[in-house]
C-alpha positions as CSV (number, residue, x, y, z in Angstrom):
1,X,-39.6,28.7,27.6
2,X,-43.0,29.3,25.7
3,X,-46.0,31.1,27.8
4,X,-49.7,29.9,29.3
5,X,-52.2,32.3,27.9
6,X,-55.9,30.1,29.7
7,X,-56.3,26.9,31.6
8,X,-56.9,25.7,35.2
9,X,-55.5,27.9,38.0
10,X,-54.8,31.1,36.1
11,X,-56.2,34.2,36.6
12,X,-58.2,35.2,33.6
13,X,-56.1,37.8,31.2
14,X,-52.4,36.9,32.8
15,X,-49.4,35.3,31.0
16,X,-47.6,32.6,33.1
17,X,-43.7,31.2,32.0
18,X,-44.6,27.4,31.0
19,X,-41.2,25.8,31.7
20,X,-41.7,22.3,30.7
21,X,-39.3,21.4,28.2
22,X,-40.9,20.3,24.4
23,X,-38.8,17.3,23.7
24,X,-41.1,16.8,19.8
25,X,-39.1,18.4,18.0
26,X,-35.7,17.0,19.3
27,X,-37.1,13.6,19.2
28,X,-38.6,13.8,15.3
29,X,-34.7,15.7,14.5
30,X,-33.0,12.8,15.6
31,X,-35.8,10.2,13.4
32,X,-35.2,12.4,10.9
33,X,-31.2,11.9,11.0
34,X,-31.7,8.3,11.9
35,X,-33.1,7.6,8.6
36,X,-30.8,9.9,6.9
37,X,-27.0,8.0,8.3
38,X,-28.9,4.8,7.5
39,X,-29.7,5.3,3.7
40,X,-26.1,7.3,3.9
41,X,-24.1,4.9,4.9
42,X,-24.7,2.0,2.3
43,X,-23.8,4.3,-0.1
44,X,-20.4,5.4,1.8
45,X,-18.9,1.7,1.8
46,X,-16.9,1.4,-1.7
47,X,-16.9,-1.3,-3.0
48,X,-15.1,-3.2,-6.3
49,X,-14.7,-6.7,-7.9
50,X,-12.4,-8.4,-8.1
51,X,-12.5,-12.3,-9.5
52,X,-8.5,-13.7,-8.6
53,X,-7.6,-16.6,-9.4
54,X,-7.8,-19.9,-6.5
55,X,-4.4,-19.9,-4.7
56,X,-1.8,-22.4,-5.4
57,X,1.4,-23.6,-4.4
58,X,3.5,-24.2,-5.6
59,X,5.5,-27.3,-7.9
60,X,7.9,-28.2,-5.3
61,X,9.6,-25.4,-3.1
62,X,13.2,-27.4,-3.4
63,X,13.1,-26.1,-6.3
64,X,13.0,-22.1,-6.3
65,X,16.3,-20.4,-6.6
66,X,18.0,-19.1,-4.7
67,X,18.4,-15.2,-5.7
68,X,21.4,-13.3,-6.6
69,X,21.7,-9.9,-5.0
70,X,24.2,-6.8,-7.4
71,X,26.6,-5.7,-4.6
72,X,27.7,-1.8,-6.3
73,X,31.1,-0.5,-4.1
74,X,31.3,3.7,-4.1
75,X,34.4,3.0,-6.3
76,X,31.5,1.9,-9.0
77,X,32.4,-2.1,-8.9
78,X,29.2,-4.4,-9.2
79,X,29.8,-7.2,-7.9
80,X,27.9,-11.0,-8.2
81,X,28.0,-14.1,-5.8
82,X,30.6,-15.0,-8.7
83,X,32.6,-11.7,-8.9
84,X,33.2,-8.8,-10.1
85,X,31.1,-8.3,-13.3
86,X,30.5,-4.2,-15.8
87,X,27.4,-2.7,-16.7
88,X,27.7,-4.1,-20.3
89,X,28.2,-8.1,-19.3
90,X,25.4,-7.6,-16.1
91,X,22.4,-9.2,-17.5
92,X,24.4,-12.3,-19.2
93,X,26.7,-12.6,-15.5
94,X,22.9,-12.8,-13.1
95,X,21.5,-15.1,-15.7
96,X,25.1,-17.5,-14.9
97,X,24.5,-16.9,-11.7
98,X,20.6,-17.7,-11.4
99,X,22.2,-21.3,-13.5
100,X,22.9,-20.7,-16.9
101,X,21.7,-19.4,-19.9
102,X,17.7,-20.6,-19.8
103,X,15.3,-18.3,-21.6
104,X,13.6,-18.4,-17.8
105,X,16.5,-16.7,-15.7
106,X,14.8,-12.9,-16.5
107,X,11.8,-14.2,-14.1
108,X,14.2,-15.3,-10.9
109,X,14.2,-12.4,-8.4
110,X,17.4,-10.5,-7.9
111,X,18.4,-8.4,-5.1
112,X,20.5,-4.9,-5.4
113,X,22.4,-3.2,-2.4
114,X,24.4,-0.3,-2.5
115,X,26.9,0.9,-0.2
116,X,26.1,4.1,1.9
117,X,28.4,7.0,-0.6
118,X,27.5,5.3,-4.2
119,X,26.1,8.5,-5.7
120,X,23.2,7.9,-7.9
121,X,23.1,8.3,-11.5
122,X,25.4,5.0,-9.9
123,X,22.9,3.4,-8.7
124,X,20.2,4.1,-11.9
125,X,22.5,2.7,-14.1
126,X,22.5,-0.8,-12.9
127,X,18.5,-1.0,-12.2
128,X,18.0,0.2,-16.3
129,X,20.5,-1.9,-17.4
130,X,18.6,-4.7,-15.4
131,X,15.5,-3.3,-16.6
132,X,16.2,-3.0,-20.3
133,X,17.2,-6.1,-20.3
134,X,14.1,-7.6,-19.4
135,X,14.7,-7.8,-14.8
136,X,11.2,-7.0,-13.3
137,X,11.6,-9.1,-10.4
138,X,14.6,-6.4,-8.9
139,X,14.8,-5.4,-4.9
140,X,16.4,-3.7,-3.1
141,X,18.3,-4.3,-0.2
142,X,18.7,-2.0,3.1
143,X,21.5,-2.7,4.6
144,X,25.5,-2.3,5.5
145,X,27.6,-3.8,3.7
146,X,30.4,-5.1,5.4
C-alpha cells in the first residue's frame, strides 16, 4: 500500500492510506518476460539438416524373397525350413534356403526365434555366427513355438 502525503481533501500533515493498485511494474515485468520468451523460443528448437534421397519403390515387389526363419530349440538344435542344421553349416544352409548360393543372399532378411528355455549363450552363438559371415539384416521374433 502506498501513502498519500498531500492532495485535495487531505489535511496538512496527515498521512492517508492509498489502496489503489499500481499495475505499471507488473506490466513492465510481463513485457520483458514476453520479449525474453520470444527471443529464446526459436533458439530452443533444435533442427538437424538431413539430405535424404527421394523414396524409390522397389523394382518389382513380387521378386522379393521370403525371409528365412531360424529356430533354436531348448536342446540347442538349430532348424531351418529345409531341416536341421549345425552352427558350422548355418551360413551355407541359410543361403541355400534363400534360393541358392548367389552372392546377394547375405542382403536378405533372416529371422531368428528361440524357445523360452534356450540358454543365452546358445542364442548368441547363432547371432554371432550370422554376423561374422555377413548376415546383418537379422530380426528377432518373440512368439511361442508350437
